[in-house]
C-alpha atoms as a printed R data frame, in Angstrom:
    type eleno elety resid chain resno       x       y       z
1   ATOM     1    CA   MET     A     1  67.364 122.778  90.052
2   ATOM     2    CA   LYS     A     2  69.508 120.305  91.969
3   ATOM     3    CA   THR     A     3  72.708 120.653  93.967
4   ATOM     4    CA   ASN     A     4  75.621 118.252  94.169
5   ATOM     5    CA   LYS     A     5  74.484 115.926  96.945
6   ATOM     6    CA   ASN     A     6  77.966 114.410  97.150
7   ATOM     7    CA   PHE     A     7  78.852 117.375  99.369
8   ATOM     8    CA   ASN     A     8  76.562 115.850 101.990
9   ATOM     9    CA   ASN     A     9  78.960 112.910 102.177
10  ATOM    10    CA   LEU     A    10  81.853 115.088 103.316
11  ATOM    11    CA   VAL     A    11  82.965 114.828 106.898
12  ATOM    12    CA   PRO     A    12  82.510 118.305 108.405
13  ATOM    13    CA   ASN     A    13  85.828 120.141 108.251
14  ATOM    14    CA   TYR     A    14  85.982 120.335 112.031
15  ATOM    15    CA   LEU     A    15  89.692 119.695 112.606
16  ATOM    16    CA   PHE     A    16  91.241 123.150 112.377
17  ATOM    17    CA   ALA     A    17  87.994 124.860 113.402
18  ATOM    18    CA   GLU     A    18  87.986 122.736 116.550
19  ATOM    19    CA   ILE     A    19  91.673 123.474 117.160
20  ATOM    20    CA   ALA     A    20  90.984 127.209 116.862
21  ATOM    21    CA   LYS     A    21  87.931 126.957 119.107
22  ATOM    22    CA   ARG     A    22  89.765 125.136 121.895
23  ATOM    23    CA   THR     A    23  92.773 127.423 121.629
24  ATOM    24    CA   ASN     A    24  90.669 130.599 121.706
25  ATOM    25    CA   ASN     A    25  88.638 129.354 124.658
26  ATOM    26    CA   PHE     A    26  91.841 128.613 126.537
27  ATOM    27    CA   LEU     A    27  93.199 132.098 125.829
28  ATOM    28    CA   LYS     A    28  89.945 133.730 126.975
29  ATOM    29    CA   GLU     A    29  90.136 131.848 130.240
30  ATOM    30    CA   ASN     A    30  93.895 132.362 130.582
31  ATOM    31    CA   PRO     A    31  94.716 135.769 129.056
32  ATOM    32    CA   ASP     A    32  98.096 135.823 130.805
33  ATOM    33    CA   LYS     A    33  99.306 132.657 129.072
34  ATOM    34    CA   SER     A    34 101.568 132.657 126.013
35  ATOM    35    CA   VAL     A    35 100.467 129.956 123.570
36  ATOM    36    CA   ILE     A    36 102.941 128.666 120.970
37  ATOM    37    CA   LYS     A    37 101.452 127.166 117.820
38  ATOM    38    CA   LEU     A    38 103.322 124.286 116.187
39  ATOM    39    CA   GLY     A    39 100.320 122.891 114.372
40  ATOM    40    CA   ILE     A    40  99.862 125.043 111.304
41  ATOM    41    CA   GLY     A    41 101.660 124.103 108.090
42  ATOM    42    CA   ASP     A    42 102.333 127.693 107.039
43  ATOM    43    CA   VAL     A    43 105.768 129.255 106.637
44  ATOM    44    CA   THR     A    44 107.033 132.131 108.795
45  ATOM    45    CA   LEU     A    45 110.208 133.333 107.037
46  ATOM    46    CA   PRO     A    46 109.922 136.067 104.382
47  ATOM    47    CA   LEU     A    47 110.454 135.512 100.685
48  ATOM    48    CA   ALA     A    48 114.085 135.350  99.566
49  ATOM    49    CA   PRO     A    49 115.491 138.759  98.485
50  ATOM    50    CA   ILE     A    50 116.077 137.654  94.891
51  ATOM    51    CA   VAL     A    51 112.455 136.514  94.673
52  ATOM    52    CA   VAL     A    52 111.158 139.844  95.956
53  ATOM    53    CA   GLU     A    53 113.302 141.780  93.491
54  ATOM    54    CA   ALA     A    54 112.108 139.626  90.585
55  ATOM    55    CA   MET     A    55 108.497 140.175  91.614
56  ATOM    56    CA   LYS     A    56 109.027 143.931  91.858
57  ATOM    57    CA   LYS     A    57 110.585 143.986  88.410
58  ATOM    58    CA   GLY     A    58 107.683 141.945  87.066
59  ATOM    59    CA   ALA     A    59 105.244 144.447  88.541
60  ATOM    60    CA   ASP     A    60 107.244 147.325  87.020
61  ATOM    61    CA   ASP     A    61 106.979 145.622  83.632
62  ATOM    62    CA   LEU     A    62 103.211 145.973  83.855
63  ATOM    63    CA   ALA     A    63 103.538 149.745  84.208
64  ATOM    64    CA   LYS     A    64 105.114 150.165  80.762
65  ATOM    65    CA   LYS     A    65 103.428 149.598  77.437
66  ATOM    66    CA   GLU     A    66 106.465 147.943  75.835
67  ATOM    67    CA   SER     A    67 106.754 145.318  78.590
68  ATOM    68    CA   PHE     A    68 103.105 144.974  79.616
69  ATOM    69    CA   LYS     A    69 101.734 141.421  79.845
70  ATOM    70    CA   GLY     A    70  98.112 140.321  79.627
71  ATOM    71    CA   TYR     A    71  96.808 136.764  79.784
72  ATOM    72    CA   PRO     A    72  99.685 134.307  80.229
73  ATOM    73    CA   ASP     A    73 100.024 131.045  78.330
74  ATOM    74    CA   TYR     A    74  97.725 128.388  79.796
75  ATOM    75    CA   GLU     A    75 100.672 126.137  80.550
76  ATOM    76    CA   GLY     A    76 102.835 128.987  81.897
77  ATOM    77    CA   TYR     A    77 105.572 131.108  80.348
78  ATOM    78    CA   GLU     A    78 108.289 129.128  78.609
79  ATOM    79    CA   PHE     A    79 111.114 130.694  80.641
80  ATOM    80    CA   LEU     A    80 109.634 129.374  83.896
81  ATOM    81    CA   ARG     A    81 108.838 125.944  82.502
82  ATOM    82    CA   GLN     A    82 112.431 125.688  81.244
83  ATOM    83    CA   ALA     A    83 113.744 126.757  84.654
84  ATOM    84    CA   ILE     A    84 111.694 123.971  86.262
85  ATOM    85    CA   SER     A    85 112.999 121.473  83.699
86  ATOM    86    CA   ASP     A    86 116.587 122.525  84.444
87  ATOM    87    CA   TYR     A    87 115.913 122.183  88.169
88  ATOM    88    CA   TYR     A    88 114.887 118.559  87.682
89  ATOM    89    CA   LYS     A    89 118.040 117.956  85.655
90  ATOM    90    CA   SER     A    90 120.079 119.162  88.646
91  ATOM    91    CA   PHE     A    91 119.108 115.992  90.522
92  ATOM    92    CA   GLY     A    92 119.186 113.674  87.529
93  ATOM    93    CA   VAL     A    93 115.552 113.589  86.399
94  ATOM    94    CA   ASP     A    94 114.433 114.314  82.841
95  ATOM    95    CA   VAL     A    95 111.314 116.501  82.704
96  ATOM    96    CA   PRO     A    96 110.925 118.328  79.376
97  ATOM    97    CA   ALA     A    97 109.757 121.947  79.654
98  ATOM    98    CA   ASP     A    98 106.809 121.225  77.381
99  ATOM    99    CA   GLU     A    99 105.405 118.698  79.874
100 ATOM   100    CA   VAL     A   100 105.153 121.293  82.671
101 ATOM   101    CA   PHE     A   101 101.995 123.230  83.557
102 ATOM   102    CA   VAL     A   102 102.460 126.246  85.861
103 ATOM   103    CA   SER     A   103  99.652 126.566  88.412
104 ATOM   104    CA   ASP     A   104  98.620 128.454  91.530
105 ATOM   105    CA   GLY     A   105  99.738 125.582  93.754
106 ATOM   106    CA   ALA     A   106  99.743 121.827  94.234
107 ATOM   107    CA   LYS     A   107  96.588 121.855  96.365
108 ATOM   108    CA   SER     A   108  94.477 123.234  93.525
109 ATOM   109    CA   ASP     A   109  95.783 120.813  90.938
110 ATOM   110    CA   CYS     A   110  95.578 117.788  93.256
111 ATOM   111    CA   GLY     A   111  91.880 118.547  93.638
112 ATOM   112    CA   ASN     A   112  91.157 119.673  90.087
113 ATOM   113    CA   ILE     A   113  92.955 116.859  88.254
114 ATOM   114    CA   GLY     A   114  89.877 114.720  88.802
115 ATOM   115    CA   ASP     A   115  88.127 116.732  86.095
116 ATOM   116    CA   ILE     A   116  89.870 114.633  83.433
117 ATOM   117    CA   PHE     A   117  88.839 111.300  84.982
118 ATOM   118    CA   SER     A   118  85.477 109.573  85.120
119 ATOM   119    CA   ALA     A   119  83.529 109.434  88.370
120 ATOM   120    CA   ASP     A   120  83.415 105.658  87.902
121 ATOM   121    CA   ASN     A   121  87.067 105.276  88.906
122 ATOM   122    CA   THR     A   122  88.090 103.838  92.266
123 ATOM   123    CA   VAL     A   123  90.515 106.043  94.181
124 ATOM   124    CA   LEU     A   124  93.125 104.725  96.597
125 ATOM   125    CA   VAL     A   125  94.658 106.978  99.249
126 ATOM   126    CA   THR     A   126  96.967 106.224 102.135
127 ATOM   127    CA   ASP     A   127  95.647 106.697 105.686
128 ATOM   128    CA   PRO     A   128  96.592 109.072 107.384
129 ATOM   129    CA   VAL     A   129  95.949 111.341 104.419
130 ATOM   130    CA   TYR     A   130  96.043 114.958 103.282
131 ATOM   131    CA   PRO     A   131  92.287 115.774 103.279
132 ATOM   132    CA   VAL     A   132  92.200 117.324  99.776
133 ATOM   133    CA   TYR     A   133  92.746 113.921  98.171
134 ATOM   134    CA   VAL     A   134  89.680 112.529  99.899
135 ATOM   135    CA   ASP     A   135  87.312 115.478  99.861
136 ATOM   136    CA   SER     A   136  87.778 116.369  96.173
137 ATOM   137    CA   ASN     A   137  86.915 112.806  95.165
138 ATOM   138    CA   ILE     A   138  83.943 112.598  97.513
139 ATOM   139    CA   MET     A   139  82.654 115.753  95.801
140 ATOM   140    CA   ALA     A   140  82.975 113.952  92.461
141 ATOM   141    CA   GLY     A   141  81.163 110.870  93.752
142 ATOM   142    CA   ARG     A   142  84.072 108.442  93.409
143 ATOM   143    CA   LYS     A   143  84.579 105.358  95.511
144 ATOM   144    CA   ILE     A   144  87.544 105.738  97.864
145 ATOM   145    CA   ILE     A   145  89.561 102.913  99.405
146 ATOM   146    CA   TYR     A   146  92.415 103.167 101.884
147 ATOM   147    CA   ALA     A   147  95.908 101.724 102.255
148 ATOM   148    CA   ALA     A   148  96.970 101.646 105.881
149 ATOM   149    CA   SER     A   149 100.040 103.611 106.923
150 ATOM   150    CA   ASN     A   150 100.969 102.694 110.468
151 ATOM   151    CA   GLN     A   151 103.830 102.224 112.874
152 ATOM   152    CA   LYS     A   152 104.439  98.719 111.552
153 ATOM   153    CA   ASN     A   153 105.296  99.967 108.052
154 ATOM   154    CA   GLY     A   154 106.872 103.235 109.181
155 ATOM   155    CA   PHE     A   155 103.779 105.137 108.038
156 ATOM   156    CA   ALA     A   156 104.633 104.328 104.426
157 ATOM   157    CA   ALA     A   157 101.764 102.236 103.034
158 ATOM   158    CA   MET     A   158 102.597  99.781 100.249
159 ATOM   159    CA   PRO     A   159 100.391  98.349  97.478
160 ATOM   160    CA   ASP     A   160  98.304  95.224  97.943
161 ATOM   161    CA   GLU     A   161  98.130  93.049  94.819
162 ATOM   162    CA   ASN     A   162  94.660  91.916  95.874
163 ATOM   163    CA   VAL     A   163  93.298  95.456  95.771
164 ATOM   164    CA   LYS     A   164  92.242  97.094  92.493
165 ATOM   165    CA   ALA     A   165  92.461 100.860  92.165
166 ATOM   166    CA   ASP     A   166  92.312 103.210  89.175
167 ATOM   167    CA   ILE     A   167  93.679 106.416  90.714
168 ATOM   168    CA   ILE     A   168  96.333 106.410  93.442
169 ATOM   169    CA   TYR     A   169  97.354 109.421  95.512
170 ATOM   170    CA   LEU     A   170 100.861 109.340  96.980
171 ATOM   171    CA   CYS     A   171 102.658 112.092  98.884
172 ATOM   172    CA   SER     A   172 106.371 111.810  99.664
173 ATOM   173    CA   PRO     A   173 107.722 113.227 101.902
174 ATOM   174    CA   ASN     A   174 104.313 112.756 103.385
175 ATOM   175    CA   ASN     A   175 101.907 115.226 104.880
176 ATOM   176    CA   PRO     A   176 101.053 114.620 107.699
177 ATOM   177    CA   THR     A   177 103.399 111.783 108.723
178 ATOM   178    CA   GLY     A   178 106.733 113.065 107.393
179 ATOM   179    CA   SER     A   179 107.677 109.625 106.083
180 ATOM   180    CA   ALA     A   180 109.416 109.363 102.696
181 ATOM   181    CA   TYR     A   181 109.417 106.496 100.211
182 ATOM   182    CA   THR     A   182 112.654 104.838  99.129
183 ATOM   183    CA   TYR     A   183 113.452 104.083  95.488
184 ATOM   184    CA   ASP     A   184 112.485 100.432  95.958
185 ATOM   185    CA   GLN     A   185 109.199 101.318  97.641
186 ATOM   186    CA   LEU     A   186 108.201 103.750  94.917
187 ATOM   187    CA   LYS     A   187 109.141 101.170  92.286
188 ATOM   188    CA   GLU     A   188 106.592  98.810  93.849
189 ATOM   189    CA   TRP     A   189 103.911 101.464  93.470
190 ATOM   190    CA   VAL     A   190 104.907 102.210  89.875
191 ATOM   191    CA   ASP     A   191 104.866  98.519  88.971
192 ATOM   192    CA   TYR     A   192 101.475  98.129  90.663
193 ATOM   193    CA   ALA     A   193 100.042 101.098  88.738
194 ATOM   194    CA   ASN     A   194 101.341  99.884  85.373
195 ATOM   195    CA   LYS     A   195 100.072  96.367  86.022
196 ATOM   196    CA   ASN     A   196  96.602  97.666  86.931
197 ATOM   197    CA   ASN     A   197  96.448 100.348  84.240
198 ATOM   198    CA   ALA     A   198  96.130 102.878  87.076
199 ATOM   199    CA   ILE     A   199  97.353 106.465  87.388
200 ATOM   200    CA   ILE     A   200  99.507 107.667  90.283
201 ATOM   201    CA   LEU     A   201  98.919 111.270  91.348
202 ATOM   202    CA   TYR     A   202 102.204 112.075  93.067
203 ATOM   203    CA   ASP     A   203 102.438 115.057  95.417
204 ATOM   204    CA   ALA     A   204 106.088 116.126  95.725
205 ATOM   205    CA   ALA     A   205 105.413 119.397  97.551
206 ATOM   206    CA   TYR     A   206 108.107 118.680 100.165
207 ATOM   207    CA   GLU     A   207 110.853 117.249  97.950
208 ATOM   208    CA   ALA     A   208 113.215 120.140  98.747
209 ATOM   209    CA   PHE     A   209 113.374 118.989 102.379
210 ATOM   210    CA   ILE     A   210 114.917 115.607 101.495
211 ATOM   211    CA   THR     A   211 118.414 115.190 102.929
212 ATOM   212    CA   GLU     A   212 119.012 111.455 102.387
213 ATOM   213    CA   ASP     A   213 119.337 109.355  99.237
214 ATOM   214    CA   LEU     A   214 115.621 109.260  98.451
215 ATOM   215    CA   PRO     A   215 113.687 109.990  95.254
216 ATOM   216    CA   ARG     A   216 112.784 113.671  94.855
217 ATOM   217    CA   SER     A   217 110.481 112.917  91.952
218 ATOM   218    CA   ILE     A   218 108.487 109.867  90.920
219 ATOM   219    CA   TYR     A   219 110.113 110.229  87.501
220 ATOM   220    CA   ALA     A   220 113.344 109.036  89.087
221 ATOM   221    CA   ILE     A   221 111.648 105.617  88.984
222 ATOM   222    CA   GLU     A   222 111.748 103.494  85.839
223 ATOM   223    CA   GLY     A   223 108.284 103.114  84.322
224 ATOM   224    CA   ALA     A   224 106.781 106.163  86.037
225 ATOM   225    CA   LYS     A   225 106.236 108.144  82.846
226 ATOM   226    CA   SER     A   226 103.667 105.590  81.710
227 ATOM   227    CA   CYS     A   227 101.603 105.849  84.896
228 ATOM   228    CA   ALA     A   228 102.257 109.028  86.899
229 ATOM   229    CA   ILE     A   229 101.364 112.712  87.105
230 ATOM   230    CA   GLU     A   230 103.467 114.812  89.476
231 ATOM   231    CA   PHE     A   231 102.486 117.924  91.422
232 ATOM   232    CA   CYS     A   232 104.834 120.298  93.189
233 ATOM   233    CA   SER     A   233 104.602 123.655  94.870
234 ATOM   234    CA   LEU     A   234 106.748 126.626  95.827
235 ATOM   235    CA   SER     A   235 104.675 127.177  98.971
236 ATOM   236    CA   LYS     A   236 106.971 125.398 101.416
237 ATOM   237    CA   THR     A   237 110.027 125.289  99.157
238 ATOM   238    CA   ALA     A   238 110.244 129.061  98.705
239 ATOM   239    CA   GLY     A   239 107.611 130.561 101.003
240 ATOM   240    CA   PHE     A   240 104.931 131.087  98.331
241 ATOM   241    CA   THR     A   241 101.995 130.166 100.592
242 ATOM   242    CA   GLY     A   242 100.552 133.655 100.122
243 ATOM   243    CA   THR     A   243 101.969 134.259  96.661
244 ATOM   244    CA   ARG     A   244 100.663 131.039  95.094
245 ATOM   245    CA   CYS     A   245 102.654 129.191  92.469
246 ATOM   246    CA   GLY     A   246 103.273 125.537  91.727
247 ATOM   247    CA   TYR     A   247 103.399 123.180  88.786
248 ATOM   248    CA   THR     A   248 102.056 119.918  87.432
249 ATOM   249    CA   ILE     A   249 103.974 117.552  85.174
250 ATOM   250    CA   ILE     A   250 102.155 115.276  82.712
251 ATOM   251    CA   PRO     A   251 104.310 113.191  80.350
252 ATOM   252    CA   LYS     A   252 103.045 113.568  76.792
253 ATOM   253    CA   GLN     A   253 103.220 109.800  76.346
254 ATOM   254    CA   LEU     A   254 100.735 109.215  79.165
255 ATOM   255    CA   GLU     A   255  97.456 107.781  77.886
256 ATOM   256    CA   ARG     A   256  94.450 105.982  79.326
257 ATOM   257    CA   ASP     A   257  91.127 104.875  77.873
258 ATOM   258    CA   GLY     A   258  92.241 105.958  74.401
259 ATOM   259    CA   GLU     A   259  92.907 109.535  75.537
260 ATOM   260    CA   ASN     A   260  96.104 111.555  75.945
261 ATOM   261    CA   LEU     A   261  96.109 112.919  79.501
262 ATOM   262    CA   TYR     A   262  98.332 115.891  78.657
263 ATOM   263    CA   ALA     A   263  95.825 116.991  76.025
264 ATOM   264    CA   LEU     A   264  92.886 116.507  78.375
265 ATOM   265    CA   TRP     A   265  94.510 118.592  81.114
266 ATOM   266    CA   TYR     A   266  95.477 121.329  78.642
267 ATOM   267    CA   ARG     A   267  91.842 121.498  77.503
268 ATOM   268    CA   ARG     A   268  90.658 121.623  81.096
269 ATOM   269    CA   GLN     A   269  93.064 124.428  81.991
270 ATOM   270    CA   ALA     A   270  92.133 126.417  78.881
271 ATOM   271    CA   THR     A   271  88.511 126.305  80.029
272 ATOM   272    CA   LYS     A   272  88.816 126.795  83.801
273 ATOM   273    CA   PHE     A   273  92.143 128.521  84.507
274 ATOM   274    CA   ASN     A   274  93.637 131.771  83.232
275 ATOM   275    CA   GLY     A   275  97.141 131.155  84.475
276 ATOM   276    CA   VAL     A   276  99.542 132.663  87.012
277 ATOM   277    CA   SER     A   277 100.354 136.361  86.869
278 ATOM   278    CA   TRP     A   278 103.499 137.737  85.228
279 ATOM   279    CA   PRO     A   279 105.072 139.086  88.469
280 ATOM   280    CA   VAL     A   280 104.554 135.764  90.259
281 ATOM   281    CA   GLN     A   281 106.011 133.741  87.383
282 ATOM   282    CA   CYS     A   282 109.016 136.094  87.320
283 ATOM   283    CA   ALA     A   283 109.440 135.536  91.051
284 ATOM   284    CA   ALA     A   284 109.097 131.768  90.618
285 ATOM   285    CA   ALA     A   285 111.779 131.696  87.938
286 ATOM   286    CA   ALA     A   286 114.122 133.494  90.348
287 ATOM   287    CA   VAL     A   287 113.677 130.604  92.793
288 ATOM   288    CA   PHE     A   288 115.336 128.265  90.287
289 ATOM   289    CA   SER     A   289 118.307 130.539  89.548
290 ATOM   290    CA   GLN     A   290 121.672 129.727  91.122
291 ATOM   291    CA   GLU     A   291 121.376 132.570  93.634
292 ATOM   292    CA   GLY     A   292 117.709 131.766  94.222
293 ATOM   293    CA   GLN     A   293 118.534 128.182  95.131
294 ATOM   294    CA   LYS     A   294 121.194 129.384  97.531
295 ATOM   295    CA   GLN     A   295 118.815 131.762  99.280
296 ATOM   296    CA   ILE     A   296 115.834 129.436  99.588
297 ATOM   297    CA   LYS     A   297 118.074 126.634 100.855
298 ATOM   298    CA   GLU     A   298 119.047 128.930 103.710
299 ATOM   299    CA   ASN     A   299 115.361 129.221 104.636
300 ATOM   300    CA   ILE     A   300 114.840 125.475 104.275
301 ATOM   301    CA   ALA     A   301 117.884 124.858 106.496
302 ATOM   302    CA   TYR     A   302 116.266 127.076 109.130
303 ATOM   303    CA   TYR     A   303 113.129 124.914 109.157
304 ATOM   304    CA   GLN     A   304 115.229 121.744 109.067
305 ATOM   305    CA   GLU     A   305 117.062 122.905 112.175
306 ATOM   306    CA   ASN     A   306 113.710 123.522 113.867
307 ATOM   307    CA   ALA     A   307 112.723 119.968 112.953
308 ATOM   308    CA   LYS     A   308 115.977 118.677 114.407
309 ATOM   309    CA   ILE     A   309 115.332 120.545 117.651
310 ATOM   310    CA   ILE     A   310 111.906 118.924 117.947
311 ATOM   311    CA   SER     A   311 112.981 115.418 116.916
312 ATOM   312    CA   SER     A   312 116.038 115.496 119.204
313 ATOM   313    CA   ALA     A   313 113.745 116.223 122.128
314 ATOM   314    CA   LEU     A   314 111.519 113.288 121.185
315 ATOM   315    CA   ASP     A   315 114.620 111.066 120.982
316 ATOM   316    CA   GLU     A   316 115.566 112.192 124.467
317 ATOM   317    CA   LEU     A   317 112.064 111.452 125.733
318 ATOM   318    CA   GLY     A   318 111.968 108.049 124.027
319 ATOM   319    CA   ILE     A   319 108.879 108.903 121.974
320 ATOM   320    CA   TYR     A   320 108.294 107.186 118.612
321 ATOM   321    CA   TYR     A   321 108.001 109.482 115.599
322 ATOM   322    CA   THR     A   322 108.422 109.662 111.848
323 ATOM   323    CA   GLY     A   323 109.548 112.658 109.809
324 ATOM   324    CA   GLY     A   324 111.754 115.497 110.966
325 ATOM   325    CA   LYS     A   325 114.752 114.492 108.846
326 ATOM   326    CA   ASN     A   326 113.430 114.643 105.264
327 ATOM   327    CA   SER     A   327 110.300 116.587 106.094
328 ATOM   328    CA   PRO     A   328 109.149 119.713 107.935
329 ATOM   329    CA   TYR     A   329 106.603 117.578 109.793
330 ATOM   330    CA   ILE     A   330 107.122 115.441 112.881
331 ATOM   331    CA   TRP     A   331 104.514 112.732 113.452
332 ATOM   332    CA   LEU     A   332 104.695 111.384 117.008
333 ATOM   333    CA   LYS     A   333 102.965 108.746 119.045
334 ATOM   334    CA   CYS     A   334 101.003 110.301 121.880
335 ATOM   335    CA   PRO     A   335 102.628 109.400 125.228
336 ATOM   336    CA   ASP     A   336 100.936 107.146 127.782
337 ATOM   337    CA   ASN     A   337  98.528 105.819 125.119
338 ATOM   338    CA   MET     A   338  96.635 109.117 125.057
339 ATOM   339    CA   GLY     A   339  94.145 109.770 122.294
340 ATOM   340    CA   SER     A   340  94.942 112.511 119.787
341 ATOM   341    CA   TRP     A   341  92.514 115.053 121.209
342 ATOM   342    CA   GLU     A   342  93.336 114.036 124.761
343 ATOM   343    CA   PHE     A   343  96.990 114.837 124.102
344 ATOM   344    CA   PHE     A   344  96.002 118.085 122.364
345 ATOM   345    CA   ASP     A   345  94.167 119.285 125.472
346 ATOM   346    CA   PHE     A   346  96.953 118.070 127.755
347 ATOM   347    CA   LEU     A   347  99.608 119.925 125.760
348 ATOM   348    CA   LEU     A   348  97.521 123.080 125.474
349 ATOM   349    CA   ASN     A   349  96.523 123.260 129.117
350 ATOM   350    CA   GLU     A   350  99.771 122.128 130.714
351 ATOM   351    CA   ALA     A   351 102.444 123.424 128.296
352 ATOM   352    CA   ASN     A   352 100.479 126.046 126.334
353 ATOM   353    CA   VAL     A   353 101.612 124.463 123.049
354 ATOM   354    CA   VAL     A   354  99.284 123.750 120.103
355 ATOM   355    CA   GLY     A   355  99.781 120.906 117.621
356 ATOM   356    CA   THR     A   356  97.489 118.939 115.311
357 ATOM   357    CA   PRO     A   357  95.636 115.798 116.469
358 ATOM   358    CA   GLY     A   358  96.383 112.917 114.122
359 ATOM   359    CA   GLU     A   359  92.788 111.721 114.209
360 ATOM   360    CA   GLY     A   360  91.918 114.581 111.887
361 ATOM   361    CA   PHE     A   361  93.921 112.930 109.081
362 ATOM   362    CA   GLY     A   362  92.147 109.565 109.201
363 ATOM   363    CA   LYS     A   363  91.464 106.633 111.505
364 ATOM   364    CA   ASN     A   364  95.108 105.529 111.512
365 ATOM   365    CA   GLY     A   365  96.005 108.929 112.911
366 ATOM   366    CA   GLU     A   366  94.232 108.258 116.193
367 ATOM   367    CA   GLY     A   367  96.793 108.161 118.994
368 ATOM   368    CA   TYR     A   368  99.284 110.257 116.999
369 ATOM   369    CA   PHE     A   369 100.066 113.955 116.762
370 ATOM   370    CA   ARG     A   370 101.631 116.291 114.178
371 ATOM   371    CA   LEU     A   371 104.079 119.068 114.968
372 ATOM   372    CA   THR     A   372 105.508 121.419 112.364
373 ATOM   373    CA   SER     A   373 108.933 122.999 112.036
374 ATOM   374    CA   PHE     A   374 107.649 126.115 110.255
375 ATOM   375    CA   GLY     A   375 107.604 128.207 113.410
376 ATOM   376    CA   ASP     A   376 109.942 130.878 114.667
377 ATOM   377    CA   ARG     A   377 113.226 129.504 116.101
378 ATOM   378    CA   GLU     A   378 112.822 131.129 119.486
379 ATOM   379    CA   ASN     A   379 109.253 129.847 119.799
380 ATOM   380    CA   THR     A   380 110.287 126.365 118.669
381 ATOM   381    CA   ILE     A   381 113.017 126.197 121.308
382 ATOM   382    CA   GLU     A   382 110.635 127.425 123.997
383 ATOM   383    CA   ALA     A   383 107.881 125.012 122.951
384 ATOM   384    CA   VAL     A   384 110.311 122.087 123.068
385 ATOM   385    CA   ARG     A   385 111.506 123.188 126.509
386 ATOM   386    CA   ARG     A   386 107.925 123.204 127.775
387 ATOM   387    CA   ILE     A   387 107.126 119.821 126.236
388 ATOM   388    CA   LYS     A   388 110.226 118.206 127.715
389 ATOM   389    CA   GLU     A   389 109.529 119.682 131.122
390 ATOM   390    CA   LEU     A   390 105.938 118.443 131.004
391 ATOM   391    CA   LEU     A   391 106.629 114.913 129.778
392 ATOM   392    CA   LYS     A   392 109.565 114.332 132.100
393 ATOM   393    CA   LYS     A   393 107.333 114.737 135.152
């Protein structure tokens, strides 16, 4: 009997464990202090009323024989897939309902999609990077190469014609840096992928936070349907972090190595996934209704205002950052050339505010720091007040 030794190649997941350890130690030593956490990427507002009502009704359906539901379709119920298709149409992108797979979230599918690809493929990720893209491919034994996102390119890495990759992970608006690709920038990636016979795995989990004229889907780019798979989630869009629902889009025309990728993913899901529950799919469909969109946009506006409060303070302090406008994340350069963990300790001890050291997202994150707008408004305002007071000294 042998285990998967690729797990030994993983970097220990110390980032958030270390954050928790340092924060808890500080609180033990300073029980009178009030610590505000702006590091976690979880939502704080409740589900929209229309979503809750739809979920309740879905649960009630399960109590009656005539409306009871068992195993759902592997690709999700048609009414939800059509609602997602109509949502894409609302911003000018054609995604047929029969190319949508309903899932329990973008994180799962971003990691699991590798099941349909050989371990011999070379994977390209941008650095800083959402750890799932890296860790899931290390587990599979794939070679991973990095495209540098840095201050010079606005933390939006671009393709290098001299580099060959088979699988490319892109996230826009980006976690952790908050940067968002323009149409022209995404077109460069699409052209690169088609030229190299590569596949782009595009994480659009934060598309609902876009306020400027930027692509909300990779399928807004000509040529993307011959090279891209898109993932999205209701976690941050509609507060489904604890409810779990998202979706993956695979164009039926998409083929590689003589195989249809839609068919491969369907076969994978039929084997390893039993679908999303009826009440959750009912709730998800409510998100895409006219009233649902109105209600969730109110929640998104709340987080966007929090982001504006944070970014306005950084403008006032003269600190470089990306994000905050089209993203719930603010990625800032640590002041006075501090290291990421050095600034973490400084902020915790002197302002009692917790963020996320950029070093935890890759080597290009060293010297940078992530703050999130998903906190409570009152706490966000107070945290910003403390930060400004500290850094103005």
